C-alpha positions in Angstrom: 16.8 -26.3 6.2 13.3 -26.6 4.8 10.8 -24.1 3.2 7.5 -25.0 4.1 5.9 -22.3 2.9 8.0 -19.3 1.0 6.6 -16.3 1.1 6.4 -12.6 0.3 8.3 -9.8 1.6 6.2 -7.2 3.0 8.2 -4.5 -0.3 6.5 -7.0 -2.8 3.6 -6.9 -1.4 0.8 -5.3 -4.1 -2.5 -3.4 -2.6 -4.9 -2.5 -5.3 -6.3 1.1 -5.3 -9.4 4.4 -6.5 -8.3 7.4 -7.3 -11.2 9.5 -5.5 -10.8 12.1 -7.8 -10.3 10.8 -11.6 -11.9 7.4 -10.3 -8.8 5.8 -12.1 -8.2 1.9 -10.4 -3.9 1.5 -10.0 -1.8 -1.4 -7.9 1.5 -0.7 -6.4 3.3 -2.6 -5.4 4.0 -1.6 -1.1 7.6 0.3 -1.5 6.5 2.5 -4.5 4.4 4.2 -1.5 5.0 5.9 1.5 3.9 4.3 5.1 2.3 6.8 7.6 2.5 6.0 10.9 -1.4 7.2 12.3 -2.5 6.0 15.7 -5.6 7.4 16.1 -6.9 6.0 12.6 -4.6 3.0 11.8 -1.0 3.3 9.5 -1.7 3.4 5.9 0.1 4.1 2.9 -0.1 7.2 0.9 0.9 6.9 -2.8 0.3 10.2 -6.0 -2.1 9.0 -8.4 -0.1 7.9 -11.3 -3.3 9.6 -14.2 -3.6 13.2 -12.0 -2.0 13.1 -9.0 -4.4 13.3 -6.1 -3.0 11.7 -3.5 -4.3 8.5 -2.5 -4.9 6.2 0.4 -4.7 2.4 1.4 -5.2 0.8 4.8 -1.9 -1.1 6.0 -2.3 -4.7 7.1 -2.3 -4.9 10.2 0.3 -5.8 12.6 2.6 -5.6 9.7 4.9 -2.7 8.6 6.9 -2.2 5.6 
């Protein structure tokens, strides 16, 4: 077997988020966040801000479930 282009495992993908409470910008791996299914508004990743602890949400990639 020959790999033409190596991808990334879903759990190693990185995302960036800005906290609405304290304006901290942070980066996290997908496996660190909770994946939330939402049929109405679209699936999203939920994680707590490392500075103030507020919940932050980031839209999940379309068509890709972790």
